[in-house]
N, C-alpha and C positions, 0 to 999 in steps of 0.2 A: 462659668462652665456650665452651671444648670441651665442658664438661658440657651446656650448653645445646644445642650442635649434635648431641651424641650422644643426649640425651634426645628431641630432635626426630625424629632417625632412627628411634629405637627405637619412639616414639609412632606414627610413620607405618606402621611395619612391623606393630606390634601391632594398629593399627586395621584394616589391610587383612586381616590373619589373622583377627581377630575377624569381620569382615564376610564372609570367605570361609566361615568355620566356620557363621556363622548362616545363610548361603544353603543349606548342607547340611542343617541341622536345621530349617530354616524358622522360625528365631527371630530376632528383631532384636537388634542389639548392645546392650550395657548402656546406652550413651549415648542409644539411641533408645527404650528400653522404657517411660519415662515418657510420651513423646510418642505412642507406639503405644498405650499404654493409654488415654490421653485420647481417641484417634480412634475407639476401639471402639464408642462410643455413637452414632456416625453411621451411618444406614442408607441415606441417599440420596447423600451426598457420597462422592466416590471419593478416599478418604485412604488407600489401601493403597500401601505401598512395599515394595520388597525382596521381593516375592512370588516363590513358587517358579516355574520355568519350566513352562509347561503342556504341552509336549511336547519331543521331542527336538530339533527344529529350532531352538526358541527356546532351549533349552540350549546348543546349539552356538554359536549367535549371542552369547550372553552369555559363553561361555567364551572365544570370540576377544577380546572386550572385556577380559575379565578378564586374559588372557595379555598383551594389548598395554599395559594399564595397569601391569602388573607390570614389563614389559620398560622402559616409558618411565620409571618411577619409578627403576628400577635405573640407567639411563643418567644420569639427572638427579643421583642421589646420587653416582655416579662422578665426574662433571664438577664438581658443586657442592663436593664435600668438599675437594678440594685448594685451591680457590679461597678458600673461607671460612676454612680453616685457615692459609693463607699470610697472609691480612689479619690474623688473630688472633695468630699467632705466628711469622711468618716462614718460613724454610726448613724448620725443625723443625715448625712448624705445618702446612706443607703436607704433610709426610711423614705426620704423624698424620692429617690430614684425608683423605689418600688411602687410608690404611688403613680409616678408618671408611667412606668412600665405597665402597671395594671390597667391604666386608661388606655394604653396603646393595645394591650392584649384583648381588651373589650371592643374597641373601636375598629381595629383593623379587620377582624373576622366579619364584622357586621358590614363594613364597606365592601369586603369580598363577596359576601352573600348578594349585597345589592348589585355589584357588577354581574354576578352569576345570573340573577333575574333577568337583568337587561339582555344578556346574551341569549338566554332562552326564549325571551319574548320575541326578540328580534329574529331569531332562527325560526321560531313558529310562523311569524308573519311571512317569511320568505319561503316556507316549505311548499305552498301550493304552486308557486311559480317554479320551484325547482322540480316538483313532480311533473308538471306539465312539460317543462324543457326536457326532461330526462326521456319522457315517452315519446317525444319528438326526435330522439337521437341526438340531443344537443349536449354539449359539455360546458363546463365552466372555464372561462378564460381570464386568468388572474390579472393579465395586462389591461384589458379593456373593462373589467369587472362586470362581465355579462355572459349570458348563455348564448352560445354559438353553435352552428354546424360546422364541425372542424373540416378544413380543406387544406390538403398538403400544398396544392397549388398556390392558394392565397398566402399561406405561411412562407413558402418559398419566395414569393414576390415581395413579401415584407422583411423577413430576416435576413436574406441573401442579397439584398439591394445595397447599393452604395449609400442610400439615404439612411439605413439602419446603421452602417458603419460610421457614417458622419455623425448620427446621434450618439453613438458610444463614444466617440472621440470628444464630443461636446461635454458628455458627462465626466469622462476622466479628466479633461482639463479643468472643469469646475471643481472636482475633488482635490486635484493637486493645488489649485488656488487656495482652497479652504485649509488644506494641510499645511501650506506654506505660511499661511497667516497664524496658524497655532504654533507652528515651530518658531517663527519670529517672536511670538509672545513668550514662549517657554525657554528659548535657548539664548537669550540676551547675555546671560551670565556665564555661559559654557566657554571654556578654553579650547582653543584648536587642538586637535589630536596630534600627539607628538609622533615623529617617525620611529618606527620600530627597527631596532639594530639586529641584523641576522648575519650569520657567518656566510650565507650564500645565498643568492636570489634566483638560482638557475630554474627552480621549479616554478617560482613565482613568474618568472618571465615567460615560460612556456604557456602559462594560462593567461599571461598579460595583465597581471593584477599587482598590486602593491603588498608588501609584507603585513601591512595593517589590515588587510581585507578580512571581512567578516565571513562566517560560514555561508550565509546567503550568497555573498559575492563569489565565493570561491566555487560554489555549486552552479551558479548561473554562468560563470566563465567556462567552466569545464563543459556545460551542456552546449553552450554556443561553439566552442572550439571543436569539440568532439563531433558535433552534427556536422560542422563545415568539413572536417577531415575524415569523416566516416569512410572506410574502404568501399561500402556498398555505393557511395555517391562519387567516388573517385577511382573507378575501376582502371582508368587508363594512366593513373599515376602510381608508378612502382614504389614510390616512397610513402604512399598513402598509409599503409599498414604501420610502418615504422613511426610516422608522426602520430598516429592515432594511439599507439602503445605509450609513447612518451607522455602524450596528454593524459591517458588514463593512469599512467604511474604517478604523474604530478598530482592528480586529484587523489589517488589512493593515499599518498603521504599526507597531503595538506588537509584533507577532509577529516583525518583522525587527530584529535587533539594531542594524543600521546606522541604519535609519529611526527606530527608537526613540530612539537617542542623539541624532539631530538634533533630533527633536521635543522631547525633554527639555531640550536646551540652548537652542533657539530659541523653543519654545512654538508653533511654526507648523506645522500638519499639511501645509501646502502645500510645505514643504521636502522632504517624502518624496515620491519619485515615485508617481504613481497609476496603476494598471494600468487597463486597459479591460475586464477580465474581468467577466462578468455575476456578481454576487455570489451568485445562486441556483445558478449552475452550479458555482462554487467549493464553496459549502457541500454540495451534493449529492455532488460528487466525493469530498469527505473523509468526510462522515458519512452519506451516503445520502439518498434521497428518501422522504418518507412514504408516497408512493404505492406503493412497492415493498416496504414492511415486511410486508405480507401474503404476499409471495412469496419474499423472501430474509431476512426477520427484521431485526433490529437489527444493523447492522454492528458488528464488533468495536471499531472505533475509537470509534464513539459510545457503545457499552457501556461501555468501560473509562474514558472521560473523564467520565462522570456522577458518579462517587463523590466523597466528601468528601476534602479534602486530607489529612486525618489517616489515611486508609485506603488502602492499597495492595492492589490486587487480587492475590491470590497464585494459584498454580497450581490449588489446590483449588476456588476460587471461579470461576475462569475456566472450568475444566473443566465444572463444574455449569451455568454460564450457557450454554455452547456446546451441552451435551446437551439443556437445556431448549429452546433455540432450535431445534435440529434436530428434536426431538419436536413442537414446536408446528407447525412448518411441515408435517411428515408428517401430523399430524391434520387440518390445514387442507386439504392436498391430498386425504385420503381422505374427509373428511366434507362438503367444500364444493366444491372446484374440479372434482373427477373424479367426485363422487358421481352425477350425473345420467346419465353414460355407464356407469359400473361397475354400477350397480343398475337399469339399463333403466328409468330414470324420466325421460325427456327433458322439458325445460321446455316447457309446453304452446305457448306463443306461438311459439317457435322451431320446434317439431315441426310445427305447423300451416302455418307458412310453407314447409315442405319436403315437404308432401304435396298431392295433387291437390284435396282436398276436406276438410271438417271431420272426416269420419269416419275418423280416422286408423287404426283398427283394423278397418275394414269388410273384406268379402270381397274388394274391388277391391285391397286392399293387403295380402292375407293371406300373401303370400309372405314367408317369413322373411328372405330375402335382401334384398328390397325394405324390409322394416321396418327391418332392420339399417342399410341405407343412409340411410333417412330419419333415424334416430337419430343416426347419425354426422354427418350434414349439420346437424341441429339443434344437435348439441354444438359443431361447428365454428363455427356462426353465434353461438352463445351466447359462446364464448371471444372470437372476433373483435370482437363488438359491445361486450359488457359489460367486457371486460377489456383485450384488446390494443390497441385503438385509443386508449385514454387513456394507456396505458404508453409509447406510441411517439410521443407528441406533441412530444417534444424529441429532439435528437441524443443527449443523454445517455441518455435512457429508452431510445431505439432501440438504442443500444449494449449497454445492460444486458439488455434483452430478448433479444438475440442470445447473450448469455452463458447466460441461463437456458434458452433453447432448446437450446443446445449440450448441457448437462448433462442435461436430461430426455431428450433423444433418445439420448445416449450410454449412459446407465444402463439406459433401457428396452431398447434394442437389445441390449446386452450380456445382459440377463436373458432375453430371447426366444430368444437364440441364433442359429444359422445361420450363414452364411459372413460376412455383414457384422458380426454380433456377435462372431465370432472375430477378425476383422481389427481391430475397434475397440479389443480388449484391447491389442494392440500400439501402435496409433496414439495411443490415449489415454494410455498410459504416457509417449509422447514428448511429447505436449501438455503434460502436467502438469510434466515436467521443463523444458520450453522456458518455461512461465510462471514457474517459479522463478528460471531464468536471467534472464528479463526483469526480475525484481524486483531481482537482483543488479546487473545492468547499470544500471538506473535509479538505484539507490543510489550507485553509482560516479559516475554523471553529476551527481548532485545534489551530491556532495562536491566534484568538480572545478569545477563552475560556481559553488558557493558561495565556493570559494577565489578564483576569478577576479573575481567580484563585489566580494568584500571588497577586492582589491588595486585594482580600478577605482575603487571608491568612496574609497579612501585617496588615490589620485592626484588624484581630482577635488577632494577637500577641499584637498589642498596646493597644486593649481593655481589654486583660486579665490582664494587670498591673493596672487597675483601681479597686477600691473597688466595689465589687458587691452590687447592690440594691436588697434586698430580696423581694419576693413576700409578699404582704399583705395578711395574711391568712384569714382576715375578709372580703376581697374584693370578691365580686360576679361579677365585670365587669373589663375588661381591654381593652385598645385600643393599638394595635400594629401597627406602622407606618413604612413604608420603604422609608426613604428620600434618595434615590439614594444610597442604601446600608449603610446608617446611621440609625441605628435601635433606635426606641423610644418606650418605654412601660410605660404606665400609668395605674394605678389601681384605682378603684372607688368602694365605698360600695353602693353608692345610684344609682338607675336606672335613674333617672332624670338627675343627674349630669353627668352620662356617656354619655346618649343621647345628652345632651347640648353640651358637650365637642367634641363629634363626629361631630356635625353639624358645629362647628367652625373650623374644621381642614381645612388646605390649600388643594386645589384641585391639587397642583403641585405634590403630591406623593400619593402612595397608603396606605390605612389604613383599618383595619378590627377590628370591635368591637366584642369582645369575651364575652360570659357569661357563668357562671358555670352552669353544668347540673341541670335541674329543676327550674332555674330562668327564669322568663318571662321578655322579653323586651317590651312587649305590653303596650302601654298607656292605662290608666283606661277607656277612651272612646272608645278603639277599640274593634271590635267584631270579629276580625280574631285570629286565634291560631297558625299561620304558624311558630311564633317564640318561642313557647312554647316547651322546650326541655324535654326529659324524665328525671324523678326524679331518685336520687340516694338514696341508703339505708343510714340510719343514720350512721355516722362514717366512711363511705367509702370515699376514695378520689374522687373528682368530677372533671372530665375533662372539659377543656375549650372547648366551641362549638362556632362556628362563627355564629354571629347574623345579622350583617350588614357590608357592605363593600363598598369601593370606589376604583377605579383605574382600570387598564387594567386587563383582565381576567388572564393573565400570572403572573402579579405582585401579584394579590390577591391570586391566587393559590399557589404562592410561600410562602406567609406569612402563609396561612393555613397549608401547608405542613411542614413548619419548626416548628410551634407551635406544631403540632401533634407530630412530631419526637423528640421534646425536652422533652415531658411528662407532667404529670398533674400539678406538683407544682414547677417548676423550671423556669418558664418564666422570663427572665431578658435581658437586652441589651446584655450583655456578651455571655449569652447562645445563643441568636439569631445570634450574629456576628459569633460565632464559628460554629453554624450549617450552616450559609449561606456559611462558608468557605469550610465545607465538601462538601456542595451542589455543589459548583463551581468546586471542585476537581473532583467530580463525573462526572459533565458535561464535563469536559477536558478529563477524562479517556475514557468516551463514544465516544467522538470526535477522539482520538488517535485510539482506536480499529476500529472505523468505517473507518478512513482513511487507516489503515493497511489493513483492509478487501478489500476496493476498489483497493488497490495496488496489493493485492494477486489476485484478479479477472482478472485485466489486465495481470498480469504475467501468470496466467494459461491459459487464453484465448489465448494470443500471442504464447505461447509455443505449445499449442495444435493445433492451426491452422497450424504451420509450421510442426509438427509431422505428422498430418493428411494429409497435402499437399504432404509431402515426399512419403506417401504410394500411392498417386494417381498420382505423377509425375514419379514414378519408371519405367524406360524404361527397366529395366532388366527382367521384366515380361510382359505378354501379355496384351492387352487391355481388354480382358474378365476378367483377374484377378483383374485388376484394378477397373473394374465396380463391381465385386463381393465385393471387399473391401469397395467400396462406400456403396453399399446396406447393407453390415454388419454394417457399422458405423451407418447407420440410424435405423437398428434394435436395436443395443445397446442403441442409444439414446431414442428410444421410450420406451425401457424396463426401462431405468434410470429414465425417466420422470414418468412413471406409479409407479414405486417403491417409488419414492419421495413422490408422491401424497398420496400413501397407508400408508406412515409411519407416517402420523398423523401430521407431521410438516408443516401445510398448509401454514403458513405465514413466514416459514423460517427465513430469515434474522431478520424480525422484532421480531420474536418469540425469536430467540437466544439472542437478546439484552434485550428484555423485561423480560426474565426469570431471568436475573441478578437484584438484588435489587436496585442497584444504578442507573439503567437506567430507572426507573420509574419516569421520570422527566417531569411533564405536561408543555406544552407550546413548547416543541421540535417539529421539523418538524417530520413528520411521516416518519419511515424508508421505504426503497423501498419495494414494493410489490414483490412477487415472480416473476411475469412477468417482472418487471422492473429489477430485480437482474439478470436474464439471458438473 
């Protein structure tokens, strides 16, 4: 055991030392040489690893990382050595382990420093070349590992060609072959997976999957089926909406572990709570809308889920897909969306609408300023009529249009400079950091609410086995208490008894005293009438109305909402427990969608920043063209914002969520306002 420990430490130190040396001489470690040689044949894919720092700044940054890694490894060796040694050989083993750990604690930081020096030296050597290249307007190309004058046309010919696609498929085939070899080595002793027994396979059949399907297989099947049957793509099929709803319902049940278990055991899809969210909204928030693909590309979530089960997208493939996406969007902007403004070729119909007569270039409008105004007006009219109007037709679309407008305006303004451009450099940095914090916060919320939903579902299942206590038909009062999700319901016929019992309740949990409509909870000597409720007609079912309450506002509101959702005559501990489970599941779904949207915003913003940047870095066109592109982007952004405001979806993201029934959950944090969202 000691030999194994010592060999492990030596191997770690030698590996770090080898990597440090290789960073100085620019060669890969021996263990990577075969892999590196395999990658040399690729000219489009970015398969370069461990490249030398291109300037001093990058060298210092890597040096800090090297020193930190060495110091961390040293501390780990010092701490782990005695512990592992003690387990292997008691006190004497701990002493020996301490000695080996001390050796590692000394050696690893030294090696880290050695690697740091190598990074700094090489960064310093490459700095003059970096300064010269930057002064010439060049930028670093990670694929060719060289400084280049960026050309959108050249990148288009490279990334959007069939040769690039062939190269990607070659890479994928090679990775599949390597993965299969690993699987063959590791899975020799694995037993075939047994068939899962379920009561009903209807929902599985809708998605065309087996009951043993994994979560990833379920999501992929849903995406493919929903995309194929999406109502927007099948406007001539009257059954498309029904098919789409069935597919969405199947995914809703099978994607949730609790709902899936209930369905497998009972065979009844109605056992799983059904949300009221529009299936189209759900699909668009997770995978994006086809309307927007021209302007934001295929969202990463949709792109990654389309691949076969036996193929995992690696970093090289993901990088190529994203570079291709940003390049295609930049080309679309340059050649289609902005072309009429940039190249002074306004679309005739819109140009004529913004001139006094059909002779758009006559002496009456020979003024250059007047012509420019007419061209800009025509461009604005074209964007508003042909593009923006359709995109903002839904709350989701209006929200996404605002995100697009923010990026267009920000990138263009920063390029054009000026006071606002300088200010945006700081505010946009804060904006990007805020978006990432939003994602982290949403992820935490999803985890928390998922845990609460699981606990609530477990309590509901346990409670359902108990005999129900029927509501007393003669009772005019009841007290509902929430003792940390342990629901208590007590009925009273007498007002005095109900009031006395309510006063004696513990202050450690929330409680609400309800009275039937038309019943007063006013004491005989009281002169107020605020607790007098409207009377109901004889023979009609009278609803329970809250009269008194104790507890936090959110807890009291939850009790009131659950009692209202249950109905007039069905209040019981079992019914409240089941309603609370549905409530928790709705909260969890809310959080999942919110988190998905946050991720989508970052995906869209990051992609559009790069595609717009390509437009404005394009050295294959003149500086005048690049400035016109920036101005055109600002015009499009302005039109998009105005159209989003005119659409009536003023609160955008908030409205999108609150339109769905299960999002009306009091006590939740207010969703982001439109200004926060963009």
